[in-house]
Legacy VTK file of the C-alpha trace (Angstrom):
# vtk DataFile Version 3.0
C-alpha trace
ASCII
DATASET POLYDATA
POINTS 272 float
0.000 0.000 0.000
2.855 2.357 0.875
4.500 1.599 -2.485
1.274 2.421 -4.362
0.973 5.677 -2.445
4.534 6.622 -3.362
3.913 5.855 -7.035
0.679 7.802 -6.953
2.432 10.789 -5.391
5.198 10.616 -7.980
2.652 10.571 -10.806
0.777 13.540 -9.349
4.030 15.459 -8.925
4.915 14.796 -12.564
1.482 15.946 -13.737
1.774 19.084 -11.642
5.243 19.821 -13.002
4.037 19.306 -16.577
1.057 21.595 -16.021
3.191 24.392 -14.561
5.665 24.064 -17.414
2.869 24.214 -19.980
1.377 27.375 -18.434
4.751 29.087 -18.017
4.373 31.360 -21.067
0.874 32.567 -20.128
1.226 35.979 -18.541
-2.260 36.430 -17.034
-4.979 33.870 -16.300
-8.613 34.951 -15.881
-11.524 32.813 -14.674
-15.098 33.879 -15.430
-17.474 32.832 -12.639
-21.230 32.955 -12.208
-23.096 31.997 -9.080
-25.918 30.574 -11.204
-26.602 29.628 -14.815
-28.389 31.773 -17.365
-26.614 35.068 -16.660
-24.606 35.194 -19.907
-21.286 34.037 -18.473
-20.139 32.479 -21.755
-21.168 35.586 -23.698
-19.006 37.692 -21.387
-16.102 35.208 -21.568
-16.103 35.048 -25.362
-16.430 38.760 -25.991
-13.958 39.731 -23.254
-11.373 37.440 -24.867
-12.145 38.908 -28.299
-11.830 42.449 -26.950
-8.472 41.645 -25.336
-7.316 40.161 -28.653
-8.536 43.237 -30.498
-6.446 45.422 -28.159
-3.326 43.709 -29.520
-2.916 41.000 -26.879
-2.448 37.300 -27.614
-5.500 35.641 -26.075
-7.060 32.188 -25.655
-10.322 30.794 -24.293
-10.613 27.597 -22.275
-14.194 26.305 -22.286
-14.191 24.727 -18.828
-17.953 24.129 -18.770
-17.601 20.481 -19.767
-21.278 19.488 -19.623
-22.536 22.659 -21.309
-19.833 23.742 -23.795
-21.059 26.668 -25.910
-17.918 28.640 -26.751
-17.307 26.994 -30.149
-20.974 27.473 -31.116
-20.796 31.198 -30.314
-17.651 31.542 -32.436
-18.766 29.371 -35.351
-15.944 26.837 -34.883
-16.896 23.427 -36.254
-13.484 21.794 -36.648
-12.146 18.873 -34.624
-9.158 19.132 -32.313
-5.886 17.662 -33.570
-2.550 16.938 -31.911
1.100 17.213 -32.892
3.812 15.489 -30.841
1.217 14.649 -28.160
0.256 18.343 -27.843
-3.339 19.392 -28.529
-3.646 22.165 -31.140
-6.352 24.774 -30.381
-8.815 26.070 -32.945
-8.674 29.805 -33.716
-11.155 32.654 -34.198
-9.674 35.986 -35.339
-6.429 34.877 -33.693
-8.089 33.866 -30.405
-7.111 30.295 -29.522
-10.049 28.154 -28.408
-10.203 24.821 -26.572
-13.494 23.053 -25.828
-14.717 19.508 -25.412
-17.376 20.427 -28.001
-14.610 20.059 -30.623
-14.255 16.408 -29.604
-17.957 15.521 -29.783
-20.611 15.012 -32.428
-23.439 17.598 -32.361
-26.053 16.894 -29.652
-23.789 14.321 -27.932
-24.233 14.749 -24.159
-21.340 14.609 -21.693
-22.601 12.279 -18.950
-19.520 12.306 -16.731
-19.038 12.430 -12.996
-17.076 15.282 -11.441
-13.642 13.568 -11.318
-13.765 12.834 -15.061
-14.667 16.444 -15.853
-11.861 17.718 -13.619
-9.400 15.322 -15.275
-10.287 16.679 -18.738
-9.724 20.270 -17.601
-6.334 19.286 -16.171
-5.516 17.663 -19.507
-6.456 20.807 -21.399
-4.322 22.953 -19.106
-1.337 20.624 -19.227
-1.376 19.215 -22.763
-2.641 22.010 -25.022
-0.054 23.873 -27.072
-1.036 27.325 -25.802
2.137 29.046 -26.963
2.945 32.518 -25.644
-0.195 34.252 -24.360
-0.949 37.552 -22.704
-4.336 36.295 -21.450
-6.002 32.920 -20.943
-9.726 33.330 -20.234
-11.444 30.292 -18.684
-15.225 30.053 -18.975
-16.119 28.126 -15.808
-19.291 26.105 -15.154
-21.943 27.895 -13.080
-22.141 27.508 -9.324
-19.483 26.876 -6.683
-18.879 23.122 -6.973
-15.935 20.720 -7.021
-14.961 21.399 -10.627
-14.411 25.080 -9.951
-12.241 24.276 -6.930
-10.146 21.896 -9.042
-9.793 24.369 -11.916
-8.771 27.245 -9.638
-6.238 25.094 -7.777
-4.626 23.868 -10.997
-4.880 27.054 -13.051
-3.940 29.499 -10.256
-5.769 32.452 -11.869
-4.743 36.056 -11.436
-8.322 37.312 -11.649
-11.919 36.193 -11.199
-14.582 38.022 -13.207
-17.968 37.439 -11.545
-20.949 37.763 -13.898
-24.422 38.605 -12.612
-27.696 40.098 -13.783
-29.629 42.831 -11.952
-32.309 40.443 -10.616
-32.244 39.793 -6.878
-32.085 35.995 -7.302
-28.885 36.390 -9.333
-27.420 38.911 -6.896
-27.824 36.418 -4.032
-25.684 33.932 -5.969
-23.042 36.470 -6.978
-22.333 37.126 -3.309
-21.542 33.434 -2.877
-19.307 33.447 -5.959
-17.385 36.478 -4.686
-16.925 34.892 -1.257
-15.695 31.681 -2.896
-13.158 33.570 -5.016
-11.955 35.388 -1.901
-11.617 32.149 0.102
-9.628 30.609 -2.755
-7.312 33.631 -2.591
-7.679 34.748 -6.207
-5.687 38.018 -6.186
-8.059 40.176 -8.261
-11.866 39.988 -8.276
-14.270 42.112 -10.294
-18.005 42.134 -11.044
-19.748 42.510 -14.412
-23.494 43.154 -14.628
-24.920 41.535 -17.772
-28.412 42.156 -19.231
-28.333 45.575 -17.614
-31.230 47.217 -19.392
-32.202 46.693 -23.015
-31.653 48.922 -26.035
-34.978 49.227 -27.896
-34.322 47.992 -31.481
-36.786 50.552 -32.872
-36.026 53.805 -31.057
-32.704 53.083 -29.320
-34.048 54.099 -25.897
-32.775 52.048 -22.911
-35.419 49.913 -21.145
-34.898 48.534 -17.616
-35.947 45.013 -18.588
-34.399 43.298 -15.528
-33.477 46.432 -13.605
-30.080 48.103 -13.316
-27.348 48.761 -10.779
-27.656 45.661 -8.594
-24.261 44.292 -9.608
-22.542 47.570 -8.895
-24.202 47.755 -5.494
-23.065 44.213 -4.630
-19.514 45.005 -5.694
-19.519 48.122 -3.526
-20.916 46.268 -0.499
-18.349 43.474 -0.807
-15.534 45.933 -1.581
-14.497 44.559 -4.977
-14.170 46.533 -8.240
-17.167 46.904 -10.535
-15.931 46.469 -14.110
-19.078 47.594 -15.916
-22.565 46.805 -17.200
-23.591 45.229 -20.529
-27.045 45.935 -22.010
-29.286 43.431 -23.774
-28.964 43.810 -27.546
-30.927 41.726 -30.073
-28.282 42.209 -32.760
-25.540 40.886 -30.475
-27.691 37.837 -29.725
-28.257 37.224 -33.444
-24.526 37.431 -34.119
-23.783 34.943 -31.327
-26.379 32.532 -32.715
-24.680 32.751 -36.109
-21.224 32.120 -34.629
-19.843 35.662 -34.629
-18.545 37.964 -31.911
-20.229 41.374 -31.729
-16.865 42.873 -30.726
-15.397 42.072 -34.147
-18.560 42.385 -36.239
-20.019 45.591 -34.782
-17.407 47.365 -32.648
-19.485 50.563 -32.393
-22.558 48.894 -30.869
-23.520 49.655 -27.236
-22.637 46.078 -26.250
-19.188 46.271 -27.865
-18.512 49.615 -26.227
-19.513 48.200 -22.831
-17.272 45.168 -23.298
-14.370 47.365 -24.390
-14.790 49.383 -21.181
-14.709 46.133 -19.161
-11.636 44.996 -21.106
-9.873 48.252 -20.205
-10.752 47.735 -16.529
-9.344 44.189 -16.655
-6.120 45.358 -18.288
-5.720 48.081 -15.667
-6.194 45.572 -12.828
-3.674 43.179 -14.430
-0.840 45.439 -15.577
LINES 1 273
272 0 1 2 3 4 5 6 7 8 9 10 11 12 13 14 15 16 17 18 19 20 21 22 23 24 25 26 27 28 29 30 31 32 33 34 35 36 37 38 39 40 41 42 43 44 45 46 47 48 49 50 51 52 53 54 55 56 57 58 59 60 61 62 63 64 65 66 67 68 69 70 71 72 73 74 75 76 77 78 79 80 81 82 83 84 85 86 87 88 89 90 91 92 93 94 95 96 97 98 99 100 101 102 103 104 105 106 107 108 109 110 111 112 113 114 115 116 117 118 119 120 121 122 123 124 125 126 127 128 129 130 131 132 133 134 135 136 137 138 139 140 141 142 143 144 145 146 147 148 149 150 151 152 153 154 155 156 157 158 159 160 161 162 163 164 165 166 167 168 169 170 171 172 173 174 175 176 177 178 179 180 181 182 183 184 185 186 187 188 189 190 191 192 193 194 195 196 197 198 199 200 201 202 203 204 205 206 207 208 209 210 211 212 213 214 215 216 217 218 219 220 221 222 223 224 225 226 227 228 229 230 231 232 233 234 235 236 237 238 239 240 241 242 243 244 245 246 247 248 249 250 251 252 253 254 255 256 257 258 259 260 261 262 263 264 265 266 267 268 269 270 271
């Protein structure tokens, strides 16, 4: 039994060493949290990464939501992952490198895995993907505060957690938990983004408080973390995402793109 334990420890040490070596050339690692599903976490992850890339940075997205991978769909990436010399080669969208289990599955194929299997895949992506030299790696985490998130944070050692919420009270209750979790896991920088913050009327352009406004900013102020900005609902941005395009690249002057650019600036200022 002692011999097995020693071998197991040696294997874990080797995996850890390989992971650290593989992440060595990534300057800043960002995790995107949400206390609950349905708040637009993936939308924020994808467009934040695209905005960072557009600013001149080398950026990648890790789709860490194994059972609900949507990043490739939102970026119109249909190719399969390949490997060279046992290193996984990411897909690319406008220069943004993208890794997702969706690129290993047939359409509509469910991922019916227990937590340890999902965590093992994320560790494999972190340790075996040929990321190259990156300024930013943005990880789109699954919703909630479960085991997978703990595993990802421990292995990835992020520099920042971006917490996504909506103005509704039920979402704000969950964002408090997500912020507290990020603080307990000692992530150095934490910021809040309020998504679906009002809606731009497609006919007259007047803002409408569809779900309310300002709740995310209030939560950030109460918990003493930075508020990075608010993103309005925009039908055109939703249509672009459904067609596999980022609004940041396709319509940089839209209210959504401008809001995301402001958030991107706040992130870059927090991670100099």
